[in-house]
Each structure stands twice: as C-alpha cells, then as structure tokens.
N, C-alpha and C positions, 0 to 999 in steps of 0.2 A: 513404758510403751512397749506393746509387743509388736514385732516386725513380723507381720505376714511374708510367707514365702512366694515367689514369683514363679508361677507355674506357665512353660512356655509349650505350645501344641506343636509337635512334631509334626511336619509335612512330610506325606510319603514321597519317596524319590521319584524323580520323571524316569518313565522308561525309555530305554535305549533308542536312539534316535530322535528323542522328543526335545521341545525347549518351551519355555513361557517368558514372556516379557511384559510387565507390567509398568505403565505409566502414567503419573498423578500429579496433580498440583499441589506443591508442598511451599508453604511460604511464600506463594504469589509467582512460582516458578514450576517449570515440567521439570520432573525428578524421575528415575527409576526406583520402584518402590518394591519390586522383586524381580528377581529374573534367575533360572537355573536351566541347565543343558547336560545332556548326556550323549557322548560319541556315537556317530561320528559326528554330531552336531554342536556347534559352540556359538556362542553372541558376544562379540566384542563391542563393548562401550568407550569409544573413546571421550566421549560428551555425555556425561550421565546427569548433568542438571545446567538447567539455562532457561532460554525463550523455549528451546526445543532441545530433546533428547535425539542423540545421534547413536544407532547401534547398525551393526554390521550382522549379518549372518554367515558362517565361513563353516568348514569341514576338516576334520584332520584327515591329511592326504590329498586335499585341495581338489576333493570331488566325490562321486558317487559310485561306489562299486558294485557289483551285480548282486541284488538281492536289497540294498540300501532302502529303507522306508524310513522316511524322515518326516518328523510334523513340528510346526511352531505356532504356538499359541499367542495371540496379542491382546492386550486390554489397554485402551487409551482412555483415563478417565475424563471426565467432564471438564472442558476449557484446555486439557494437557494437548502439547504438539510432539508429534516424533517422528524424524524420519529413519527410515529402513533400507538398506542397501547391503551389498555384498562386497567381500574383498577384490573380487576378481569373478571370471566367469564362472557359473557353474557346469564343471564338466562332468559328463556322464561317460564312464569309460567302457570299453569294448566288452562284451558280455558272454564271452564262448560257453558258459553254462546255460546260456538263453534264460538266466532270471531277471525280470525286470525292475528296476528302479523308480521309485515315486515320492513324491513330496507333497505335503497338505499343510495349508496354511488356512488357519481360522483367526479373524480379529472381529473386535467389538470397539467400534467408537462411542464415546458417551456424546453429551450434548455439548456442542461448540469445540468440540475435541477436532483435532486434524492428524491426519496420517500420511505421509509420503512413502510410497513403496516405490524404490527406483532401484532393483538389483542390476546387476551386470547381464547378459545374455547366457540363456542356456546352449552349451555346445555339447552336442551328443557327438560321441565317436563313434566310428563304422561298427556295426553288430550290436549297437547298444539298444536297450528299449526304457523309455521313459513316460511315465504319466504325473501329472500335476493338476492339483485342485485347489482351487483358494475361494475364500468365502469371507465376505466383507459386510459386516451387519452396523448400519450406521443409524443413530438416533437423531432428532431434530437438530439442526444445526450444525452436526458435522461435517467435514470436509475430507475428501478422498483423492488422492492422486496416486493413480497405479501405472507402471511402465510392466508391460511382459514382453520379453523377446528373445529370440533364437536365432541361432545361426545354421549355416550349412553343416558345421561339422570342421575338422582340421584340413582347410582346404589347401594349406600349405604344404601339407602331406600328401595332397593326391585325392583325400577324401571330400568328397561333396554328394551330401544329402544320402550318404550311405549307411543311416542307421537302419535297425529294423523295425522301428515304431516311435513315433512321438505325440503326446498326448497333452493337451494343456485346455483347462476351463477356468474361467473366473464368472464368479456369482458376485452381485452386489443387491443388498437388501437395505431398503430404507424404512425405518418404522415398521418392521417385519415383513413388508412386500419387497418380493423380488422386482426389482427396476430394470437388472442390466445382466444379461448373460454373454457372454464371451467363449466360444468353443472352438478348437481345433484340432482337428486329427489328421495325422500323415503318416502313411501306410505303404509301402512298395507293394502288398498286394493288391491294391486297388490301381495299380499302375506305375510306370515310372514318375518319380517325384519330379525329377529335372525336364520333363517334357513340356514343350511349349507353355500347355494351358494348364502346368503345374507350378513350380518355383521358377521355371524358365531359367533368364540368365539371373535371378538375383540371387544372394547367397546371405541375406539377414531379413528379417521380417520383425516389425514391432507394432504392441498397440500400447497408447497412451489414453488413459482416463482420466478427465478432470470431472468429478462429480460433489455437487453440494453448496450451501449458500458461500461458503468463503474462498469458494473457485469460481465462482460466476461472473466476475469480470476477466478472468484471465482465461475461462473458456470462451467468451464471449469474442474475445481479442484474438484468439486462436484460430475460431470460426471464419472470422473475418481475413485473416491473414492468407490463411490456405485457400479460402475461396476467390481472391483477387489476385493469385498465381498463376501465371501463363502455363499452359499445356506445351512441356518439350518434350520433342520425338527422340524416343531411347536416353530419357534422363537417366544419370545414375542412382538416384533416387526419387521417388515418387510416393507422394503423399495425398491423403483425402483424410477429409475431416465431415463429421456428421452431428448433427445434436442428438442429445439423448434426455431423457428426464433430469432436467436439474443439472445440466452439464453438457459435455462433448467428448467423444473418440475420436482419435487419431490415430490413424493407421499408416504406417511407413513401409515401403519396401526399397531395398540398397543392392548394391552391387558389392559393397564393401562393409563391414561391420562398425567402421569407425564414421563413414558416411552417417549412418544411421544413429550413432551415437551423437555426432554433432546436432543433426535435426531434433533429436530428443532435447539435448541441452538449451536449444536455441527456444523451445518452447516451457522448459522448466526454470529459466531465469527469474521469473517471479517469485520462484520459490525462496530465495535468497532473505528477502523483505520478511517473509513469515516465519521462517527457520533460524533468522539471526545472522546467517552467514549462507554463502552457496556450497554446499558438501560436492559438487561437482567441478569446480573451480579449478583445481588440481588434479584431475581425473579426464576429462574429456576437453 
C-alpha cells in the first residue's frame, strides 16, 4: 500500500495589528476552529469549547499608542455561539505626535448563530485621537448583542473630555441590507465637550443593541422595563430605549463608569442562559 503525503496549505501571516477568530459547531458544541493575532493585538480564549466560546481581545502594553491601527475579523458559523469581551478598558494613550489610533471590527454571523460583543469602555487620555468602525453582517436567524461605550478619560487624574477627537460608528446588516447605524463624533473643534448641551455632568455613555430572533424576548422585556421607569430629576444614570428593526437599542448616560456598567449588566443577565454562564458575574 502506498502512503500518500499530506499537503498542508500554509496560511499567510496576519498583518501587524490584525487578528481573526473563527467559531464553528464541532461535534455539537461551539469551538474555536481558527485564530491568529499579531502585535499589538492578542486574543485570549479561556473557554474555547462548550455551549459558547469565550474570547477576550487585548493588547500588549494595555492600550493603543500613537499611530496604532488594529483590526479584528470574526466569523461565527451556523448555530455557533460566542462571547467577545476585553480584559479591561481600552486605553488610548496621549498623543504628543498627533498620530491618531484606530480600530476596525468586521464580523459575520451564520444562520442561527449568536455573537455577544461586550467590551469594557474606551478610555481616551488627554491629547489622544481615536476612531472606531464596526460592521456586523447577520444571516437569517442570527442574534447579536452589542455594547459600545466610552468614558470621559482619566477623571481621577483631572482629565475630563480632554482628548483631541473621538469617533465611533456601528453598522449592522441583515441578509445584506443595512438595518442599523449608530455614529458618534466628539471633537473640541465643534465647541467644548463638557458644555451643558454636550456631555454635561455625565462621564460615561453607552449603547446596547439587541437584535435578531434569538434576542426578541429579551429585547421586548428591556423595552417594557425602561418604558415603565419613572423620570427622576438629575438622576446619576439616565436611560432610554427605542425599538429598531428586529430588536431594541438602549442608550445610557451616567455620572460614573461603574454605574453605567451595572446598568448594562442588569439588562444582560439573560445572556447567561444562552452562553452557559454569566461572563460578567465576577466583573461588574
């Protein structure tokens, strides 16, 4: 009997600052089937197989320095589930050379898959510039949970809305059609950020999106709960919820990052049943 040699196709290395993660169903469970990253990005996977995969995006040095441009590509196969978070807040360090940092996420969700994207907030230091763009492409039956939030900076050090520029945009596509856009731009060139009709007394802002069939029950519950809340004068945290196509979007403004974090966790408790455990239980 002749034994034929097996030829393995060598994959090209990822570019600097790029990472990818692929999750698929293997023998009835969600499993990481491919991942790679290049400095300064790294992907930590404490739970690589089970009812869901848990992965955490991080960076060498704990944040982004002037000129860093990072990218994360995520592919969730049919029926698979994945939680994607971060180790800590994404710090954007000061930028004396005026070189902006940026990050891009591109995610595709196969039929009946679920992706929970819940990073810690972005913390832009004084003098920094940051731009973020995220795109999520959902096929029929897929479910998406997306938390996107940011803080005023190092308020304990006397820095408050002192960055040069902050920009974030999220696009969600359902079967190729754009169904949701969320975009924000904070630039002192347009006026003081902390003015009364700007960020005002708040030091943290968040957006939470629940979209897709698997999130329908949780989305309806969130909409009812926020709608039933009484309006309080000068509350430390303010919330509003609006229906969107096949889901709901929650917006939160808070005086403290911790308060906003607790509010988000309150509305994400349902995720434990879908992920097999609560990834925020020991964090918030």
